[in-house]
N, C-alpha and C positions, 0 to 999 in steps of 0.2 A: 824602493824595494831593497836597497842595499843595507838598510838598517836591520831588517828582519833576521838574517843569519847571525849578525852580531848580538842581537837581543837573545836569540835562542842559545847561542854559546854562553853568554853571560848568565842566562837563567839556569843552564845546565851546571855551570861551575858553582853558582850560588846554591843550588840544590845539593851538590856534592859536599860543599863546605858545611851547610846546615846539617846534613846527615852525619858527617864526621863529628861535628860539635855535639849533636844530639846523642851520638853513640858514646862519646867520652863523658859528657855530663850526665847521661842516663844512669850511670853507676852511682852518682851522688845524689841527684835530684830525681825523684820518681814522679815525673809528670803523668797525670792520670790517676794518681793515688794521693792527691793533696787533701788536707782537711777541708771539708766543705763540699767536696764532690758527692753527688747523690748516688747512692747505691741501694737498691731494694731487691731482696732475695726472698721470695715467698713460694715455697713449693716448686712448681714447674715454671714459675714466672720470675724473670730476672730483668731488672731495669737499671741502667747505669747512665748517668748524665754528669759529665765532668765540668760543672759550671765554673769552679775556681780555676781549673786548668785552662779553660777557654779565656777567662779574664786575664790570667797571667800571660798567655800567648798573645792576646790582643794588645796588652800593654807593651810587651817587648817589641812587637811588630810596629806599633805606633811610635815608639822611641826610635827604632831604626829608621823608619820613613822620615821622621822629623829631622834626624841627623843628616840623612842623605839630602833632603831638601835644603837644609841650612847650608851645607857645603857646596851645593850646586848653584847657589845664587851668584 
């Protein structure tokens, strides 16, 4: 049970760092408004599906997890 507080502290710090990076890079890269994201606006119906944004975030998280696993060996 001693690992849980450390894990929560690390997760909190990681979220803060990710939030700060997102805030700084958000001025340059508009995640959620990438070419290929689906947006339909018809009258009173709006549908938005950020498929390309999801793929980019997935690739970044995969790369980060691969790097972490590579250095943890």
